[in-house]
N, C-alpha and C positions, 0 to 999 in steps of 0.2 A: 306308728307301729313301735313297739318297745322291744329291744333285743338286749340280751346280757351277754357281754363279751369278757371272757377271762383274758387278761393281758399278762404275758410273760416278757419282761423286757430284757432279761438275760444279762450277758456280760459284754465287755467292750463297747462297740458302738451301738449295741442293741437298744439301751435306753434312748439314745438320741434319735435313731431312725423310727422307733416306735412312737415317740412323742409327735413326729411329723405325720405319721399315718393317723394318729388319733385326731390331730388337728384337721386333717382333710375329712375324716368321718364326721367330725363335729359340724363341719360346714355343710356336708351332705345332710346330716340330720336336721339342721336348721332350715335348709331349703325345702325339704320334702316333709317336714313335720314329723320326723321320727325321734325316738329317744334311745340312745346308746348307753347303757349302764356298764361301767368298767370295774372289774375286780382284778386287782394286781395281785399276782402270785409269783412264787420263786421257783426257779429251775436253773440248773447249770452250776457254774463256779460260785456264783453269789449265794445260791442254796447251800453248797458245801460249806461255805464260810459261816452262814448264819444258822443252819440247822444240822450240819454234819453229814448230809446226803445229797446227791444231785437232784433228787426227785422226791420232795416229801409227800406223804399220803395226802395232807391237806391240799396240796396243789392238784393232785388227781381228782379229788372229791369236788373241788370247786370248778375244775374244767368240766367234769361230767354234768355239774349242775347248770352249766352256762349254754347258751344257744351256739356259741363258737369260741374259738381261741385264736388270738393274734400273738405271734412270737417274733421276737427280735433275732437274736443269735446268742449262742452259748460257746464257752470255751476260752482258752487262752493259756499262755506259757506258764501262768502261775500254778496251774492244776495239772500240768502234763506229766508229772512223775508219779501220780497216784495209780493205785491198781485199776484195772479196766472198769470195774463196778463203781469205782469212786471218782471217775472222771466225769467232767460236765456232759460229755457226749452220751454217757450212760442215761442221762436224764432225758435226752432226746429220743433215744430208742425206746426207753421206758414209757414215755408219754404216748408214743405211737401205739405201742402195744396195749396199754391201759385203755385208751380210747377206741381200740380196734380199727384204726386207720390203715387200711391195706392198700389203698391207691394213692400215689403221689402224682399230681398233675403239674407238669412243668412246661409251659409255653416258652417258645423261643422264637421271637419275631424281630427282624431287623427293621427298626423305624427309619424313615427316610431322612430325618435330620441327623442321624447317627451313622449314615452310610460311610462316612470318612473314618470313623472309628473301627470299622470292621477290618481285621487283618487280612482278609481275603482279597484277591484281585477284583477289580470292578466288573470284569466280564463274568465273573461268578455271581457277584451279588445282584447284578442286574437281572438275573433270573428269579430273584426273590428268595426270601428266607422266612418261612411262616410255618412252624411245626409244633407238635406237642409231643412230649415224652411222657408216657404213662408207665410209671415204675411201680412194681410190686414192692411194698414197703415194710412187711412185718415177717418176711420169710428169708430164705437163703442163708448165706454165710453170716450176715450180721446177727441172725437170731439162732443159728445152728449151734451145736454143741462145740464148746471151746475147751481146750485143755493144753497145759504146758507141763511136760513131765521129763524125766531122765530116761532115755531109751536103754535097750539091753546092751548097748556098747558105751554107755556112760555120757552120751551126748545130750545136752538140753534140746528138747524138741517141742515144738508147738504145732497145733492143728485146729483147723476150723472146718466144720462140715457145712456143706451147702445142701440143704434139704427142701424139697418141694412136694406137696401132695396135689393130686389132680383137682381138687376143689379150689385150691388157692390159685392155680393157674387159670382155671375157668373163669373164676370171678374177675380177675384183672383183665383178662382178654375181652370179657363182655363190656367192661368199662371202655376199653379202647375202641371196640367196634361201635358202640353207642355214640361215642364222641366223633368217630369218623363220619358217621351219618349226618352230623350237624355241621361237618366241615367240608372236605373234598373227596370223601368215600374211599380212602386208602389207608391201609394199615400194613406196617412192616414190623414183623416180629423178629427180635434180636436174640440170639442164643449162641451157644458153642457146642452144637449137637454132634460135631466131629470128635469131640473129646469127652464131654461130660454127660453122664447119665441123667442128671437133673435136667440138662438141656434137651436131651432126647425125649423125655417125658414132656417138657414144655412144648416141643415141636408137635408131638402127638396131639396134645390137648388143644393147642391152639388151631390146628387143622380142623378138629371137630367143631370148635366154636365157629370157625369161619364158615362152615357149611349152612349155619343158621342166618348168615349175612350175605346172600348171593349178590347183592347189589354193591357190596364193598370189595374193592380190588385188595388181594391179600397176597403177601410174599414173605419168605423167610430171609434173613441175612445173618451171617456170622459176625459176632461182635468186633473182631479185628477189622473186618471189611467195612463194618458200619462205622468205626472210628475214622477210617480213611475216607468214606463217602461223604461223611459229614463236612469235611473240609474241601472235598473234590467237587461236590455237586449237592449241596443241602436242599436245593429246590426240589429234588426228587422225593422228599419225604413230606408226608402230611401228619400222620399219627404213628408214632413208634411206641411199641409195648415190649417190655423187657422185665427181667428179674432185678432184685435189689441192688447187687453189687455193680452190674453193667450199667443199670439206669443211673446210679450215682456218678459213675465216670462220664458216661456219654452226655448227661445232662449239663455237667460243668463244661465239657468241650463245646456243646451247643451254645452255652451262654457267652463264651468268649468270642464266638464269631458274630454275636449280635453287637459287640462293641465293649461290653463290660459285664462282669459278675453283678455289679451294683444295679443292673437294669431288670433282672429277671425274678418274678414272683413264683410261688408255688401254692398248691393246695393239697393237703392230705385228707382224704375222705374214707368213710366207711359205708355201712349200709344205710344209715340215716342221713340227717342234715347237718349233724355236728361235724365241724371240720377244724383242722389246724392250719393256719395261714402263716407263711413265713417266707423271707427272701431266701433264695438259695446260696448266698454268700455266707462267709463266716463272720466272726466278731471283730476282725481287723484291730487287734489291740494296739498296733503301731500308731493309729490315728484316733484312738478312743478319746473322748473328752476335748477334742480339738475343733469340733464343729465343721469338719472336713467330709464326713461321710456322705455318701449318695443315699438319700432315702426312698428313691423312686421305686426300687423292687419291693420295699415294704409297703408303700402306698398302693402299688398295683396289686400286691397280695391282699390288702384291705378291699380292693375292688372285686377280686376273686371271691373273697368272703361274702360280699353283698350278692354277688351273682350265684354262687353255688349253695350256700347255706341259708340265705334270707330271701332268695327269689326276688332281688331288687335290681332288675336288669337295666332300667333306665339310669339308676343311681350309679351302677357300675360303669355304664357307658359314659357318664359325666366325668367321672375320675379319669378314665383312660384318655378321653378327649382332652381334658385339662393337661395331662402330662404331655400329649403330643403338641399342644398350643405352646407350652412353656419351653419345650425343647426346640420348637420351630422359631421361637423368638431369639434363640441363641443363648439361653442360660445353661451353664454347664457346672456341675461339681468337678473336682479335680480328676477323677478317674476317667471321665469322658471329655475332658477339656481338649479343644483344638484351636488352631490359629483363627482369629477373628471372632471368637465366641467370648461370652462374658462369664467369668469365674464367680460363682456364688457359693455361699456356705450351705451347709445342711439345713439350717433353719430357714434361710432365705428361699431355698429351693421348695420347702414345704409351704412357706408363705405364698409363694407365686403360683403353686399348684392349687391351693386352697382358694386364692383369689379368683381363679378361672371357673370355680364351680358355680 
């Protein structure tokens, strides 16, 4: 089988971690007689430097013409002083919108070899941590009207609108319920319905969707309580569904209780099979170019790409099993290093995982 993959290496450690994911994909292709064709395109800070904009139209066109997109990371202090539309992160928001990727899937699972890296007490982690956050990706405050102005009293003022329509809420909730049916049949919807009108609509529509899934246990939870419950008893969650801003914050929190931001992949999906796959961490400019980065989240993102966009279930299983084996052997990058383990570089971690395929 031949698949065309648009590759956005991006900024900071992006090129390093994407190279290791491609190394693992090439090993999968060799084993299963697939062909993965890579087309490298620009986005983020490097795109600003080379083209003057964070998301060139050429990148959008090549991504739309591909079967899927693999992304490293974008951003860094070099570009932090630009206007909002000229920052690297604007490219990330833009590509999600251009590809109509409304559902962000972020699994958070504590692997047994990394139990000691979890900051929670052992009596909490022993209950297990295996959840998925389904985050609405192209609505809410990130995509609402933004303005900065001088108000009637002469004060500089800024505002961002959090806007949602019923169809946007319905389609993301259906993604969450369908996913729960393949897991443990439980959905928790996160909102702030005691304060926000957009959350009250969210709650209304999510309850309507739940009526079509009687076999799935469903509940609501306010976002502040959800943040607390994630560290108090994460085992209670199976699938969490929430809007853009809340999902961004909660998924980062969930990642840290699994041991490291460097461990968690994500998939951004739309109506079809085209998806954008990326680690949830940032560009880590402080270690860029030093061969210290943890490539596992990007490698696991590539596994999600095989699973969700290419329907290559066995191949995805192979990658995930390889990661487990390498971690069980004691290999660690610096961010997940602990006493008695073996410190390895970014490239060596990629080599070891590829060798297990």
